[in-house]
KOLVODREN-920807 format. One record per atom (N, C-alpha, C, O): residue in three letters; x, y, z. Coordinates in steps of 0.001 Angstrom, whole numbers, plus 500000, padded with zeros to 6 digits. Last residue first. Layout:
N
AlaXYZ
...
This chain:
298
Ala450027178998906692
Ala450394180089907124
Ala448733180450905843
Ala448328181599905665
Val450940175998907963
Val449919176927907221
Val449838178016907504
Val449549178256908676
His453335173741908044
His453235174487908744
His451576175463908028
His451481174772907014
Ser455968170891909162
Ser454605171523907944
Ser453979172513908448
Ser453920172342909665
His459331171156909392
His457994171153910025
His457013171649909455
His457035172847909171
Val461673169530907449
Val460816170531908178
Val459519170668908537
Val458627170204907827
Lys461925166818906620
Lys462924167465907126
Lys463066168840908008
Lys463925169210908808
Gly460610165371905615
Gly460106165355906772
Gly461119166180906894
Gly461103166225908125
Glu460323165261902444
Glu461180164188903114
Glu460999164050904494
Glu461126162911904943
Val458493166964901686
Val458352165487901263
Val459392164508902204
Val459223163336902542
Tyr460247169374902582
Tyr458809168989903284
Tyr458535167959902921
Tyr458085167391903916
Asp462669169075900868
Asp462407168841902490
Asp461113168914903138
Asp460988168475904281
Leu461402169313898103
Leu461783167810898905
Leu461845167524900373
Leu461458166550901018
Phe460990171700898535
Phe459920170833898207
Phe460449169650898594
Phe459884168981899459
Ile463573172983898406
Ile462127173705899926
Ile461137172306899370
Ile460402171980900301
Asp464725172153896364
Asp465108171734897713
Asp463841172180898363
Asp463151171295898869
Glu463142173460894764
Glu463346172201894276
Glu463907171534895963
Glu463413170548896510
Phe463773175979894533
Phe462261175865895449
Phe461998173673895191
Phe461033172940895406
Asp466998176473896553
Asp466426176799895168
Asp464996176296895734
Asp464808176153896942
Pro469461177961899371
Pro467933176693898467
Pro467442176984897087
Pro467723178111896681
Glu471965178736899517
Glu471151179089899162
Glu470224178249898488
Glu470223177916897303
His475198177688901092
His474240177468899851
His472853178111900147
His472575177948901335
Ser478070179953902437
Ser476418179283902462
Ser476074179273900721
Ser476313179989899749
Thr481316178931904143
Thr480490179203902295
Thr478681178617902761
Thr478232177546903167
Val483935179506905149
Val482237179599905164
Val482163179514903871
Val482765179909902872
Asn487584178450906579
Asn486414179385905078
Asn484997178859905848
Asn484925178084906803
Leu488521178041908400
Leu489344178841907336
Leu488147179167906483
Leu487981180185905810
Val488713177350911763
Val487892177534910483
Val489061178634909980
Val489864179429910471
Pro489361175946914583
Pro490480176733914108
Pro489406176720912229
Pro489700175723911571
Leu486521177194916497
Leu487176176059916131
Leu488491176794915234
Leu488612178019915203
Ala484636178892917571
Ala485484178529918400
Ala486720177445917996
Ala487572176978918751
Ala482804179009915308
Ala484011180184915077
Ala485297179726916424
Ala486482180057916370
Ala481602176886915827
Ala482270176833914527
Ala483319178144914908
Ala484536178080914733
Glu479975177936917821
Glu480481176473917380
Glu481476176853916959
Glu482369177208917728
Arg478926180632916313
Arg480084180352917288
Arg480698178850917781
Arg481887178752918086
Leu477133179091914275
Leu478373180093914193
Leu479763180648915180
Leu480941180922914947
Leu475074178008915655
Leu476123177353914881
Leu477449177903914365
Leu478505177318914121
Glu473977180141917152
Glu474728179113917739
Glu475625178745916965
Glu476817178939917203
Gly472902181668914437
Gly474497182201915551
Gly474601180833916307
Gly475634180276915934
Val471320180902912248
Val473124180626912628
Val473412180933913551
Val474512180468913848
Thr467835181032912436
Thr468792181562912750
Thr470346180591912807
Thr470334179559913478
Gly466099178538910386
Gly466463179796911093
Gly467590180643911481
Gly468344180930910551
Ala468037175391909527
Ala466541176538909416
Ala466516176993910563
Ala466761176380911602
Val470485173954908032
Val470114174651909290
Val468409175418909014
Val468076175913907937
Arg473260171718907407
Arg471359172169906922
Arg470808172874908234
Arg470745172307909325
Cys476580171905907189
Cys475349171775908200
Cys474131172230907612
Cys474150173424907313
Arg479502169820906206
Arg478132170778906117
Arg476838170615907137
Arg476317169626907653
Val482989169833907101
Val481510170275907558
Val480666170805907291
Val480468171962907661
Thr485939169231906335
Thr484773169455905943
Thr483173169388906174
Thr482353168903905395
Thr487807167779906446
Thr488236168840907353
Thr486822169693906917
Thr486767170875907257
Gly486282164726906474
Gly487592165309906471
Gly487702166777907149
Gly487678166861908377
Asp482981165605906003
Asp484079165043905085
Asp485426165482905143
Asp485910166289904349
Ala480275165327907876
Ala481646165563908208
Ala482171164548906918
Ala481970163344906757
Thr477079166365908252
Thr477592165359908076
Thr479074165913907870
Thr479084167127907666
Ala474113167148909765
Ala475365167640910144
Ala475935166243909587
Ala475579165172910078
Glu470887168709910043
Glu471195167836909773
Glu473191168085909576
Glu473558169215909252
Arg469244170798911049
Arg468636169288910673
Arg469372168181910175
Arg468926167065909908
Val469779173023913745
Val470700171928912889
Val469607171406912760
Val468826171304913705
Gly468213174852915330
Gly468087175249913808
Gly468745174110913072
Gly468471174007911876
Pro470828173930917861
Pro469591174871918028
Pro469558174913915864
Pro470582174982915184
Leu473218171200917908
Leu472712172674918000
Leu471842173350917215
Leu471997173412915996
Thr473547168716916842
Thr472370168765917854
Thr472309170445918870
Thr471734170756919913
Ala475443168260915263
Ala474625167767914729
Ala473058168165916113
Ala471878167819916044
Phe477783169630916139
Phe477388170773915364
Phe475537169842915409
Phe474528170533915549
Arg479833167120916719
Arg479724168666917482
Arg478414169486916993
Arg478036170167917947
Gln479174165223914954
Gln478149165298916375
Gln478469166162917119
Gln477821166348918149
Ala481585165659912946
Ala479896166441912841
Ala478991166240913896
Ala477997166965913919
Ser484464166403914169
Ser483421165187914406
Ser481978166487913990
Ser481607167560914466
Val486953167640912052
Val486523167682913129
Val485035167198912787
Val484444167379911722
Pro490409167917910897
Pro489238167179910857
Pro488264167233912197
Pro488726166911913291
Glu491918171252910436
Glu491738169628911029
Glu490504169222910808
Glu489575169989910553
Ala491095174268909711
Ala492468173207909477
Ala492662172174909953
Ala493868171928909992
Phe487893173657907769
Phe488711173443909305
Phe489926173111909050
Phe490219172097908416
Thr485038174703906560
Thr486880174426906541
Thr487311174507906950
Thr487700175673907013
Phe481275174442906326
Phe482982175021906734
Phe483895174022906549
Phe483692172816906412
Glu478520175678904791
Glu480147174657904706
Glu480975174980905244
Glu481648175904904787
Leu475282175245905340
Leu475977176319905181
Leu477384175327905309
Leu477280174261905915
Glu472422175366903538
Glu473440174743903758
Glu474653175382904037
Glu475173176061903152
Arg469067176147905064
Arg470551176760904280
Arg471178175893904318
Arg470799175137905213
Leu465326175508904935
Leu466821175368904970
Leu467293175956904066
Leu466869176305902964
Ala463788179083904385
Ala463866177465903818
Ala465301176762905131
Ala465970177430905919
Asn462638180982904594
Asn462760180349905520
Asn462977178527905808
Asn462711177570906536
Ala462658182032902287
Ala463564183075903071
Ala463599182078904624
Ala464355182329905562
Lys460614180382900468
Lys461721181026900705
Lys463089181254901335
Lys464207180836901032
Leu458373181193901790
Leu458893179821901627
Leu460332179986901602
Leu461100179769902539
Arg458222183756900936
Arg458753183623902355
Arg458903182135903063
Arg459292181835904192
Asp457999183622898354
Asp459291184201898588
Asp459545183867900169
Asp460666183727900658
Val455694182261898204
Val456992181714897698
Val458343182161898263
Val459357181521898541
Arg453360182100900787
Arg453574182693899671
Arg454831182065899163
Arg455107181090899863
Asp452071179101901797
Asp452255180521902410
Asp453038180652900826
Asp453247179766899997
Gln451178175879903607
Gln450676176813902674
Gln450796178197902724
Gln449996178810903431
Val451573172637904089
Val452322173637903668
Val451544174905902724
Val451373174891901505
Ala450312170478904100
Ala451538170107904851
Ala452197171931905017
Ala453031172325905833
Leu447289169033903919
Leu447900170110903646
Leu448861170371904843
Leu448577170469906036
Glu446991165391902967
Glu446785167110904005
Glu447696167842903628
Glu448751167496903095
Gly447589163183901252
Gly445806163652901523
Gly445897165253902145
Gly445082166136901877
Asp450088163237901561
Asp449447161862902046
Asp447859162167902082
Asp447047161549902771
Leu450768166565900745
Leu451343165083901334
Leu450447164131901813
Leu449969164546902869
Leu450519169427899135
Leu449707168267899936
Leu451129166962899567
Leu451932166683898676
Ile451133172516899578
Ile451662171482899587
Ile451441170431899734
Ile452148169975900633
Gly450682175611898118
Gly450594174626898728
Gly450513173164898772
Gly449784172605897952
Val452123179467897160
Val451615177808896740
Val451286176657898400
Val451653176983899529
Arg451288182109895797
Arg451455181643896876
Arg451697179654896688
Arg451147178941895848
Asp452073183150893052
Asp451986184037894237
Asp452363183220895694
Asp453285183476896469
Ala453972181390890233
Ala453040181115891646
Ala453185182117892312
Ala454370182415892459
Val456289181712889102
Val454736182088888322
Val453841182343889901
Val453284183333890375
His458276180472889499
His458564181194888728
His457098182261888831
His457109183470888601
Glu457889178067890827
Glu458247179507891894
Glu458168180433890873
Glu457931181538891360
Val456264176812889069
Val455973177078890513
Val456699178306890598
Val456193179420890459
Glu458364176129887447
Glu457272176800886842
Glu456475177744888219
Glu456225178948888279
Ser460119174706888964
Ser460440175704888579
Ser459687176572887811
Ser460145177663887469
Leu458190172292889261
Leu459125173341890343
Leu458966174394889915
Leu458019175130890191
Val456211170847887641
Val457091171772887594
Val457464172264888656
Val456539172971889055
His453847169545888219
His454897168575888872
His456100169458888476
His457167168999888884
Ser450949171468889862
Ser452190170893888851
Ser452841170055889100
Ser452683169537890206
Ser447934172784889391
Ser448822171972889811
Ser449639171746888789
Ser449494171742887567
Phe446321176383890125
Phe446918175167889551
Phe447484174358889992
Phe447871174624891130
Leu444090178991890007
Leu444763177809890697
Leu445106176320889777
Leu444424175558889091
Val444262181980889657
Val444265181003888811
Val444934179996890462
Val445710180201891395
Thr442008184966888922
Thr442416184387890141
Thr442992182682889477
Thr442140182111888796
Gly442010188423887308
Gly442038187024887352
Gly442268186465888149
Gly443040187153888817
Gly443069191207887297
Gly441604190709888396
Gly441603189114887869
Gly440654188616888475
Gly444774191779885489
Gly443475192069885381
Gly442633191690886486
Gly441429191944886448
His446786190047886601
His447078191712886924
His445693192090886733
His445199192725887664
Ala445793187224885814
Ala445941187946887193
Ala445832189119887648
Ala445177189480888626
Tyr446774187716883022
Tyr445617187243883218
Tyr445212187873885060
Tyr444457188808885326
Glu449287188120883315
Glu448781189535882822
Glu447247188911883406
Glu446606189610884190
Arg450174185737884353
Arg450757186988885012
Arg449954188384884682
Arg449910189396885381
Leu448951184028882257
Leu448590183856883631
Leu449027185449884485
Leu448202186114885111
His451271184978879872
His449491184940879772
His449078185201881880
His448995186251882517
Asn453460184797880647
Asn453277185573880805
Asn451438185917880944
Asn450719186629881645
His452997181358880880
His453025182304882253
His453284183495882317
His453453183952883447
Phe452749180990878092
Phe451857180440878999
Phe452241181406880221
Phe451466182354880349
Glu455256182138876791
Glu454322182747876618
Glu452971182413877794
Glu452308183325878287
Arg456462180007877972
Arg457278181085878642
Arg455673182266878542
Arg455131182901879446
Gln455527177672876799
Gln455334177889878647
Gln455707179103878913
Gln455407179527880029
Val456369178345874203
Val454991178263874712
Val454673178798876293
Val454021179717876789
Val459006177971874498
Val459539178716874273
Val457251179359874848
Val456919180328875532
Pro459637175171875636
Pro459601176110876288
Pro459528177706875800
Pro459915178600876552
Asp456269173688874468
Asp457726173568874613
Asp458101174789875647
Asp457252175337876351
Leu454315171412876819
Leu454314172973876045
Leu455971173185876277
Leu456698173057877262
Gly453948169393878298
Gly453647169224877041
Gly454152170303875686
Gly454296170208874467
Ser452237170726880998
Ser452229169261880201
Ser452921169341878680
Ser452055169339877805
Ala451342173362882289
Ala452172173136880984
Ala452952171777880530
Ala453998171740879882
Pro448887172413883684
Pro449022173113882549
Pro450132172985881762
Pro450023172544880618
Glu448016170871885580
Glu448930170196884726
Glu449659170978883820
Glu450690170628883246
Asp444652172066885889
Asp445766170270886477
Asp446599170332885115
Asp446212170029883987
Leu443526174735886918
Leu444063174315885928
Leu444814172983886407
Leu445572173045887376
Ile440417176950886793
Ile441603175689887409
Ile442120174863886735
Ile441469174181885944
Val440410180251887247
Val440533179092886050
Val441405177502887008
Val442484177266887551
Leu437839182943887237
Leu438639181642888076
Leu438988180885887070
Leu438258180704886095
Glu436268184394885757
Glu436907184963886849
Glu437963184396887653
Glu438729184950888442
Pro436887184043882092
Pro436358183604883016
Pro436899184349884739
Pro438034184824884754
Glu436472184280879078
Glu436977185265880333
Glu436425185133881383
Glu435542185899881769
His435869181966877791
His434698182837877823
His434978183934878882
His434064184474879506
Leu438674180783877479
Leu437650181063875887
Leu436534182582876457
Leu436399183685875928
Phe439985179552878624
Phe440305181324879172
Phe438946181502878076
Phe438337182572878082
Ala440054176993878548
Ala439799177170879654
Ala439736178648880352
Ala439588179026881514
Gln440920176771875398
Gln439334176445875845
Gln438644176831877372
Gln437443176966877608
Val443653177475876352
Val442870178291875573
Val441302178261875575
Val440553179232875693
Val444021174872877106
Val444330176125877667
Val443613177366877298
Val443062178119878101
Gly443885172954874483
Gly443543172633876308
Gly443089173955877045
Gly441957174087877511
Leu445378173943872964
Leu443620173955872987
Leu443381173613874055
Leu442430174143874631
Lys447846173166873998
Lys447140174439873510
Lys446058175390873640
Lys445796176534874011
Gln447554170480874836
Gln447715171462875418
Gln447337172397875359
Gln446591172878876213
Arg447435169920871515
Arg445830169639871860
Arg446385170329873910
Arg445347170716874445
Asn449996170525871078
Asn449058171456870114
Asn447712170879870920
Asn446795171697870848
Gly451455168870872020
Gly451751170338872693
Gly450498171360872212
Gly450131172444872665
Lys450532166200871487
Lys450262166571873204
Lys450304168014872890
Lys449353168653873339
Ser450178167084867573
Ser450586166853868732
Ser450068166911870221
Ser449115167678870358
Leu446531166649865901
Leu447363167303866673
Leu448437166732867398
Leu448050165767868057
Gln444327164981864604
Gln445731164843864035
Gln446520166188864884
Gln447270166765864096
Gly442385165329866308
Gly443251163815866346
Gly444638164163865583
Gly445752163733865882
Cys441706167883865696
Cys442442167310867093
Cys442833166456866811
Cys444052166472866981
Lys442184168796862395
Lys441424168670863330
Lys442284167943864611
Lys443422167508864434
Arg443696172785861903
Arg443873171276861815
Arg442749170238862834
Arg442420170701863926
Ala443175175300862107
Ala442536174843861123
Ala442461172923861158
Ala441647172119860704
Leu444613176419864378
Leu442721176040864888
Leu441980175097863654
Leu440937174450863743
Asp447673176088865464
Asp446920175988863873
Asp445794175712863927
Asp445588174573863506
Leu449191178306867554
Leu448153177283867158
Leu447238177260865879
Leu446414178063865441
Asp450981180335868849
Asp450515179666867475
Asp450395178429867362
Asp451260177586867124
Phe449779181760871091
Phe450336180032871416
Phe450789179690869826
Phe450951178479869671
Arg448671183796869558
Arg449802183747870736
Arg450448182715870936
Arg451678182711870966
Glu446109182453868604
Glu447276183199867543
Glu448457183001868582
Glu449189182025868417
Ala444688181792870837
Ala445521180807870062
Ala446676181309868886
Ala447693180757868466
Leu444407184539871872
Leu445111183036872711
Leu445908182555872272
Leu447109182484872530
Arg442394185404869822
Arg443779185896870151
Arg444766185089871126
Arg445978185170870927
Leu440509183433869946
Leu441669183789868855
Leu442812184019869116
Leu443870183422868917
Ala439824184623872593
Ala440708182741872506
Ala441018182788871209
Ala442015182092871016
Pro439061186288872105
Pro439945186332873394
Pro440127185170872712
Pro441227185218872163
Gly436615186319869888
Gly438077187165869619
Gly439096186873870897
Gly440204187340870632
Pro434301185344870194
Pro435528184224870041
Pro436447184715870166
Pro437411184043870533
Asp431288185860872289
Asp432439186745870971
Asp433853185898871706
Asp434289185786872852
Arg429735185149873572
Arg429225185674871774
Arg430253185450871548
Arg430463184776870539
His428767182070875318
His429930182841875231
His429637183781873692
His429330183118872702
Gly427393180293876378
Gly426761180645875690
Gly427288182766875608
Gly426758183872875719
Arg428836177557876417
Arg428827178519877697
Arg427848179655877531
Arg427393180065878598
Leu428102176282873852
Leu427757175685875282
Leu427864176647876300
Leu426970176630877147
Gly429531177992872043
Gly428073177866871975
Gly427399177288873342
Gly426362177744873823
Thr432404177701872936
Thr432148178806872928
Thr429829179058872862
Thr429110179898873403
Cys432194175241872348
Cys432522175341873512
Cys432055176790873663
Cys431276177022874587
Leu432058174836869396
Leu431296174267869934
Leu431316174713871700
Leu430278174426872298
Asp434837176693868893
Asp433309177117868593
Asp432020176387869791
Asp431346176973870639
Leu436571174885869539
Leu436131176630870314
Leu434760176994869813
Leu433824177521870414
Phe436031173275867702
Phe435699172373868776
Phe435454173675870014
Phe434667173669870960
Gln436297174459865477
Gln435010173640865946
Gln434961173625866811
Gln433871173935867292
Arg439052174860865694
Arg438362176042865447
Arg436763175754865764
Arg436043176640866226
Gly440574172780865416
Gly440481173580866707
Gly439532174758866743
Gly439324175469867726
Thr437693170355863908
Thr439076171200863943
Thr439149171868865417
Thr438331171727866326
Leu436732167193865163
Leu436549168439864945
Leu438214169103864934
Leu439278168773865459
Asn437674164555865289
Asn437144165026864039
Asn436479166139863731
Asn435847166368862700
Pro438162164364867869
Pro439138163851866892
Pro438919164458865601
Pro439848164838864888
Tyr437428165966870700
Tyr436811165386869672
Tyr437514165687868598
Tyr437656166844868203
Leu439436165495873630
Leu438804166057872719
Leu438162165606871570
Leu438478164425871423
Val440980165243876808
Val439884164372875659
Val439143165436874931
Val438342166180875496
Leu443137165648879339
Leu441751166002878332
Leu441898165341877176
Leu442959164946876692
Asp443479165354882124
Asp443238163596881505
Asp442570164441880183
Asp441462164019879852
Gly443933167281883415
Gly445081166780883859
Gly444935165725882653
Gly445948165226882164
Pro441234170004882518
Pro441725168926883120
Pro443533168216882672
Pro444189168673881735
Leu440726173345883084
Leu441564172392882557
Leu442175171571882715
Leu443371171659882996
Tyr438244175542883357
Tyr438829174274883455
Tyr439525174019882662
Tyr439282174298881489
Gly437199178522884466
Gly437045177906883424
Gly438230176537884127
Gly438865176650885175
Leu433915180304886277
Leu435010179425885856
Leu435691178869884697
Leu434931178643883756
Arg431246180695885735
Arg432531181836885989
Arg433272181280886057
Arg434097182104885661
Gly430184178294885861
Gly429666179349884511
Gly430561180408884420
Gly430756181028883374
Arg430132176948888162
Arg430978176556887346
Arg430840177227885953
Arg431373176705884974
Ile428539178679889841
Ile429866178804890223
Ile430664178051888957
Ile431788178482888696
Ala425953177552889213
Ala426350179244889159
Ala428056179517889094
Ala428637180377888432
Val426032175079889485
Val425970175693888385
Val426348176685887670
Val426759176911886532
Ser426284174872892288
Ser427735174468891637
Ser427331175067890028
Ser428266175499889353
His425066175789894874
His425258177048893810
His426027176232892933
His426876177018892511
Thr425605173847897261
Thr423646174424896610
Thr423938176199895272
Thr423247177188895031
Ala427807173505897212
Ala426755172604897083
Ala425862172980897026
Ala424999172215896595
Leu429431175589896715
Leu429486174899896042
Leu427970173754895645
Leu427396173391894618
Asp428311178998898180
Asp428610177569899115
Asp428034176749897641
Asp426880176888897236
Leu430110181593897498
Leu429146180652897834
Leu429030179312897713
Leu429807178623897051
Gly432023183274897317
Gly431339183442898247
Gly430524182713898625
Gly430036182790899753
Phe433545182399894908
Phe433092183532895086
Phe432136183795896174
Phe431321184675895895
Ile433307179255896378
Ile433973179656895769
Ile432748181288895285
Ile431518181262895329
Ser433429176685899372
Ser433118178243899179
Ser433640178419897832
Ser434654177728897735
Ile432986173480900945
Ile433852174624899764
Ile432792175333899439
Ile431631174970899252
Thr433280171631904085
Thr432573172727902793
Thr433502173357902157
Thr434589173739902591
Gly433591168152905052
Gly433951169678904882
Gly433068170810904152
Gly432005170431903661
Ala433331164771903494
Ala433367165835905001
Ala433590167329904546
Ala433794167435903337
Thr433371163537900998
Thr433174162951902064
Thr432676163920903417
Thr431725163657904153
Pro432464165507898387
Pro433185165673899458
Pro432414164596900487
Pro431220164676900776
Arg431835164449894792
Arg431668165088896023
Arg432485164916897047
Arg433401164129896810
Ile433326165494891791
Ile433076164351892799
Ile433049164959893947
Ile433869165807894296
Leu432821167934890434
Leu432784166757889288
Leu432727165153890163
Leu432348164078889698
Asp432799170173891362
Asp432026169508891869
Asp432157168628890814
Asp431145168722890119
Leu435976171208891410
Leu434681171774889942
Leu433272170698890391
Leu432631170452889369
Leu436700171221894049
Leu436279172707893469
Leu435287172480892392
Leu434217173071892241
Leu436907167970893312
Leu435962168221894101
Leu435483170242894237
Leu434329170617894448
Arg439152168222891396
Arg437554167670891393
Arg436612167918892387
Arg435430168066892074
Leu441416169255893097
Leu440589170083891501
Leu439315169651891106
Leu438471170384890591
Thr441601167024895013
Thr441099168586895423
Thr440600168955894105
Thr439380168983893943
Thr442059165296893208
Thr441242165167893683
Thr440805166578894596
Thr439643166968894704
Thr445128165968892259
Thr443704166209891517
Thr442359165790891934
Thr441463165889891096
Lys446250166101894679
Lys446190167292894302
Lys444747167032893049
Lys443710167692892986
Gly446839164006896773
Gly445517164452896588
Gly445009166091895709
Gly444059166852895888
Ala449289162219896077
Ala449483163265897107
Ala447307164106897629
Ala446901164546898704
Gly449603161054893797
Gly449216160437894709
Gly448545161160895787
Gly447483160828896313
Asn453004162383893413
Asn452282161552893266
Asn451241160723893873
Asn451623159720894475
Pro453511165017895490
Pro454169163607894898
Pro452761163333894429
Pro451705163818894835
Gly452590168766895229
Gly452462167601895762
Gly453173166216895059
Gly453419166411893869
Leu451277172001895220
Leu452085171217894570
Leu452000169275895246
Leu450919168913895711
Leu449356174318893572
Leu449200172849894384
Leu450431172309893967
Leu450755172122892794
Gly449952177677892855
Gly450429176369892621
Gly449940175595893983
Gly450055176029895129
Tyr447797180721892143
Tyr448161179749893365
Tyr448042178277893031
Tyr447007177622892902
Ile447846184044891621
Ile448209182730891505
Ile448495181679892069
Ile449607181639892595
Glu445298186257892939
Glu446345185790893211
Glu446544184007892220
Glu445706183106892165
Gly442597187416892756
Gly443717188058891614
Gly445333187460892187
Gly446370188071891929
Pro441603186416895431
Pro441238186932894322
Pro442519187652893922
Pro443272188309894642
Glu443099183541897511
Glu442522185152897439
Glu442368185739896119
Glu443377185435895482
Val442400180340898478
Val443160181023897095
Val442583182359897593
Val441484182262898138
Arg442816178206901054
Arg442780179702900639
Arg443236180303899620
Arg444352180821899648
Leu441339175585902605
Leu442242175808901617
Leu442026177149901564
Leu440944177475902052
Asp442104172953904542
Asp441741174244904805
Asp442106175033903538
Asp443321175161903386
Leu441528169575904798
Leu441834170355903982
Leu440819172017904058
Leu439636172264903825
Asp440565167056905933
Asp440771168076907048
Asp441627169174906042
Asp442552169696906664
Arg442088164820903603
Arg441645165003904825
Arg441707166412905414
Arg442799166981905425
Leu442173162513900899
Leu442099164260901231
Leu441256164266902576
Leu440099163863902692
Ala441402159972900483
Ala442676160623899559
Ala442739162070900011
Ala443470162807899348
Asp441461157141902898
Asp441371159027902797
Asp441760159134901851
Asp442767158434901741
Val439662154194902360
Val441266155128901925
Val440774156099902110
Val439650156289901646
Arg437762152814902836
Arg438609152836903739
Arg439887153645903568
Arg440845153753904333
Gly436120154533900363
Gly436363153147901491
Gly436715153690902440
Gly436294154730902948
Tyr437172157061899947
Tyr437454155969899006
Tyr436929154499900178
Tyr437715153641900577
Ser437132160193900975
Ser437472159185901316
Ser436521157751899920
Ser435460157843899302
Lys437398163800901216
Lys437348162738900475
Lys437689161451900927
Lys438817161488901417
Gly437023166960902893
Gly438209165498903285
Gly436905164468902208
Gly435705164478902485
Leu437739169852904264
Leu437422169055903548
Leu437891168157903048
Leu439059168193902661
Lys437716172040906820
Lys437966170482906692
Lys437511169744905676
Lys436776168826906039
Glu436509174019904253
Glu436805174112905567
Glu436839172372906159
Glu435933171602905840
Thr437858176647901356
Thr437368175197901868
Thr437638175101903495
Thr438530175724904072
Arg437645178960899142
Arg437451178637900877
Arg437319177173900876
Arg436429176680900183
Ile438761181323896845
Ile438095179909896981
Ile438376179491898331
Ile439531179717898689
Met438244183951897302
Met437903183671896212
Met437435181981896380
Met436331181474896176
């Protein structure tokens, strides 16, 4: 659905994006992650042809974006991270305007989605709260039943109940054959909704993989309790151990991959108890950001 090859974007001497090889498959929900300034919004704007790349190519729907921009944009929906609305139009008037601009004749799906989100379309856009403005932005992204939606921080400002309905809608949309690419700072949202994720760090794609595989390969923490104090250095150089700390008779090790060597070393000592702590998605993300795991692109 989306393919980029060695995609790059520079502003003078500053590289906002370098050698991006992004892959988004049909029917999947893909979450794009990264700290502020990592290149997420730049990537989305490049995919929409709102800005032009310095290097590389972009293909969407199997079409080259550089030569088929208008045709491609007619088949996708977009929610910007800095959504601006016409303050004097009601929500319904705004949707009617978007419907007319897109040449879409059936407002039914958009009106049903607005109702699902409990969005009052009779109110003027200038009177809407941040959350309701965001609801309206989501509705307009889906109003023409696009094949692909690109969403920049879509859950920003949504309350938990609406977030749940929004996530349910994304799953139903993907189950029906639609494709989603979204950026988010809400890691729990990505963990629960996305099929695959890409993590951008300093303009480069550090990892691109399935959420379940990232969790399976993530750093785990093993905590050992011994009958007597033990030095952490005994474990620090073992295969797979990324970090080892000691506090009295307790040793904590963060390990990637198999733990056989670590367990054998611990078993040679007077160990009283072993506890394994499984990582959550925030731990996984921070490990990549802090460089505790090696980057890989699957």
